[in-house]
C-alpha positions as a printed NumPy array, in Angstrom:
array([[   7.635,  117.87 , -163.074],
       [   5.82 ,  117.224, -159.506],
       [   2.331,  117.087, -159.192],
       [   2.095,  120.141, -157.486],
       [   4.779,  121.94 , -160.033],
       [   2.188,  120.63 , -162.527],
       [  -0.866,  122.064, -160.991],
       [   1.091,  125.668, -160.399],
       [   1.624,  125.525, -164.417],
       [  -1.691,  124.777, -165.242],
       [  -3.325,  127.356, -162.857],
       [  -0.617,  130.046, -164.065],
       [  -1.402,  128.98 , -167.874],
       [  -5.171,  129.367, -167.176],
       [  -4.713,  132.956, -165.803],
       [  -2.894,  133.599, -169.271],
       [   0.726,  133.457, -168.11 ],
       [   3.291,  133.92 , -171.362],
       [   5.904,  131.987, -168.695],
       [   3.844,  129.272, -168.508],
       [   2.788,  129.136, -171.756],
       [   6.462,  129.244, -172.9  ],
       [   7.413,  126.311, -170.356],
       [   4.694,  124.176, -171.948],
       [   5.856,  125.039, -175.401],
       [   9.568,  123.986, -174.272],
       [   8.26 ,  120.813, -173.198],
       [   5.843,  119.687, -175.75 ],
       [   6.872,  121.399, -178.987],
       [   9.457,  118.841, -179.985],
       [   6.829,  115.849, -179.614],
       [   4.136,  117.94 , -181.639],
       [   6.215,  118.479, -184.105],
       [   8.029,  115.011, -184.707],
       [   4.138,  113.503, -184.56 ],
       [   3.117,  116.095, -187.266],
       [   6.156,  115.266, -189.357],
       [   5.275,  111.355, -189.317],
       [   1.927,  112.337, -190.609],
       [   2.744,  115.13 , -193.41 ],
       [   5.954,  114.119, -194.439],
       [   7.318,  117.502, -194.834],
       [   8.93 ,  119.476, -191.85 ],
       [   8.371,  122.649, -193.604],
       [   4.393,  121.85 , -193.363],
       [   4.897,  120.337, -189.647],
       [   6.22 ,  122.918, -188.191],
       [   3.356,  125.51 , -189.322],
       [   0.959,  123.249, -188.266],
       [   2.563,  122.633, -185.164],
       [   2.886,  126.36 , -184.394],
       [  -0.469,  126.933, -185.178],
       [  -1.543,  124.092, -182.668],
       [  -0.11 ,  126.048, -180.13 ],
       [  -1.244,  129.464, -180.857],
       [  -4.68 ,  127.699, -180.519],
       [  -3.859,  126.232, -177.082],
       [  -2.871,  129.934, -176.238],
       [  -5.752,  131.478, -177.377],
       [  -8.158,  128.862, -175.457],
       [  -5.714,  128.925, -172.437],
       [  -8.857,  129.026, -169.764],
       [ -10.503,  125.881, -170.947],
       [  -7.523,  123.705, -169.794],
       [  -7.254,  121.982, -166.244],
       [  -4.614,  119.684, -166.396],
       [  -1.248,  119.194, -168.509],
       [  -2.825,  115.696, -170.038],
       [  -5.621,  117.671, -171.25 ],
       [  -3.333,  120.254, -173.076],
       [  -1.301,  117.312, -174.211],
       [  -4.266,  115.606, -175.857],
       [  -5.904,  119.279, -177.185],
       [  -2.188,  119.514, -179.097],
       [  -2.06 ,  116.203, -180.355],
       [  -5.906,  116.001, -181.437],
       [  -5.741,  119.722, -182.93 ],
       [  -2.358,  118.776, -184.836],
       [  -3.516,  115.212, -186.198],
       [  -6.729,  117.122, -187.353],
       [  -4.681,  119.795, -189.011],
       [  -2.589,  117.234, -190.775],
       [  -5.046,  115.024, -192.071],
       [  -6.837,  118.6  , -193.484],
       [  -3.376,  119.177, -195.177],
       [  -3.145,  115.842, -196.48 ],
       [  -6.782,  115.931, -198.016],
       [  -6.013,  119.596, -199.451],
       [  -2.924,  118.179, -200.947],
       [  -4.327,  115.054, -202.605],
       [  -7.139,  117.542, -204.224],
       [  -4.667,  119.902, -205.425],
       [  -2.761,  116.85 , -206.836],
       [  -5.792,  115.714, -208.407],
       [  -6.815,  118.949, -210.024],
       [  -3.15 ,  119.178, -211.079],
       [  -3.143,  116.05 , -212.788],
       [  -6.408,  117.125, -214.458],
       [  -5.034,  120.542, -215.764],
       [  -2.196,  118.851, -216.864],
       [  -4.476,  116.085, -218.608],
       [  -6.777,  118.838, -220.323],
       [  -3.575,  120.462, -221.147],
       [  -2.007,  117.856, -222.917],
       [  -5.311,  117.116, -224.898],
       [  -5.952,  120.572, -225.848],
       [  -1.991,  121.   , -226.847],
       [  -2.367,  117.52 , -228.521],
       [  -5.362,  118.691, -230.633],
       [  -4.094,  122.092, -231.871],
       [  -1.029,  120.509, -232.872],
       [  -3.103,  117.987, -234.865],
       [  -5.238,  120.381, -236.181],
       [  -2.421,  122.429, -237.265],
       [  -0.844,  119.599, -238.847],
       [  -3.73 ,  118.755, -241.041],
       [  -4.252,  122.204, -242.032],
       [  -0.909,  122.735, -243.424],
       [  -1.414,  119.319, -245.054],
       [  -4.507,  120.658, -246.698],
       [  -3.121,  123.542, -247.98 ],
       [   0.02 ,  121.558, -249.654],
       [  -3.039,  119.52 , -251.   ],
       [  -5.126,  122.381, -252.578],
       [  -1.902,  124.263, -253.81 ],
       [  -1.091,  120.731, -255.49 ],
       [  -4.973,  120.664, -256.904],
       [  -4.601,  124.143, -258.035],
       [  -1.157,  123.205, -260.2  ],
       [  -3.074,  120.326, -262.316],
       [  -3.998,  121.04 , -265.665],
       [  -7.632,  122.969, -265.971],
       [  -9.977,  120.145, -266.739],
       [  -8.341,  117.74 , -264.244],
       [  -8.45 ,  120.35 , -261.605],
       [ -12.345,  121.284, -262.604],
       [ -13.32 ,  117.853, -261.823],
       [ -11.161,  116.808, -258.752],
       [ -12.708,  120.093, -257.286],
       [ -16.452,  119.04 , -258.051],
       [ -15.687,  115.657, -256.533],
       [ -14.466,  117.727, -253.695],
       [ -17.574,  119.758, -253.625],
       [ -19.772,  116.672, -253.167],
       [ -21.006,  115.996, -256.973],
       [ -20.905,  112.668, -257.888],
       [ -19.788,  111.453, -261.246],
       [ -23.141,  111.741, -263.442],
       [ -23.387,  115.346, -261.803],
       [ -19.978,  116.125, -263.287],
       [ -20.826,  115.06 , -266.238],
       [ -23.858,  116.843, -266.943],
       [ -22.199,  120.395, -265.94 ],
       [ -18.979,  119.56 , -268.164],
       [ -21.236,  118.451, -270.671],
       [ -18.632,  115.378, -271.164],
       [ -19.166,  111.864, -271.077],
       [ -19.141,  109.623, -267.782],
       [ -16.19 ,  107.782, -268.986],
       [ -14.194,  111.264, -269.316],
       [ -15.377,  112.281, -266.158],
       [ -14.083,  109.075, -264.447],
       [ -10.849,  109.147, -267.076],
       [  -9.808,  112.584, -266.22 ],
       [ -10.428,  111.738, -262.06 ],
       [  -7.962,  108.845, -262.586],
       [  -5.5  ,  111.17 , -264.176],
       [  -5.972,  113.732, -262.076],
       [  -5.117,  111.348, -259.022],
       [  -1.811,  110.09 , -260.761],
       [  -0.716,  113.331, -260.818],
       [  -1.69 ,  114.17 , -257.254],
       [   0.129,  111.11 , -255.982],
       [   3.431,  111.89 , -258.26 ],
       [   3.419,  115.659, -257.027],
       [   2.539,  115.134, -253.412],
       [   4.86 ,  111.758, -253.231],
       [   4.257,  111.607, -249.649],
       [   2.128,  108.581, -248.576],
       [   0.6  ,  110.402, -245.575],
       [  -0.787,  113.143, -247.798],
       [  -2.224,  110.687, -250.563],
       [  -3.97 ,  108.919, -247.922],
       [  -5.167,  111.847, -245.975],
       [  -6.209,  113.004, -249.96 ],
       [  -7.972,  110.122, -250.402],
       [ -10.083,  110.219, -247.335],
       [ -10.933,  113.954, -248.238],
       [ -12.149,  113.082, -251.446],
       [ -14.507,  110.505, -249.849],
       [ -15.269,  113.331, -246.982],
       [ -16.046,  116.117, -249.243],
       [ -17.776,  118.37 , -246.528],
       [ -14.11 ,  119.011, -244.438],
       [ -12.842,  120.846, -247.631],
       [ -15.77 ,  123.362, -248.893],
       [ -14.258,  126.199, -246.56 ],
       [ -11.183,  125.97 , -248.591],
       [ -12.711,  126.684, -251.603]])
């Protein structure tokens, strides 16, 4: 544009002339859009930011006295909006990752607890099917009683308690068959508090 035409265009724009704004829009839109696209990496967001920058420009039309000022405003406004968009996107992606991690951890925790619950049900069902003497001794061990306490309560000798316990474990090993269940049972045998709620 010739210098006098530029001056006339800016003067008309400062008065709020829609035609002058459209002419400025036609001159700068593609430049600003390409600039925003390179920063954001997305045409949809770049177009929205570009349109928003022109809307801001029109609202402030009285403040601009030259085309270089208008151009500088469009680039700075667009750049800032793009950076804000990128920061927001990074924050959202970070929050999304945190949410997915928490959700996955929760799902895993629920799954593990569900599996453990099913395994405990199988173990307790198997214990209930033991001969009465073996069943009573195993339950007392699971309640936290030691060999001497069981002996006193049942009025039987300590060797008998131990032999009944060994026999009960053999029966459980045969009944359960699954090695993982056997390992879990043996762990629980020495952590009886875990089973108190299943009594």
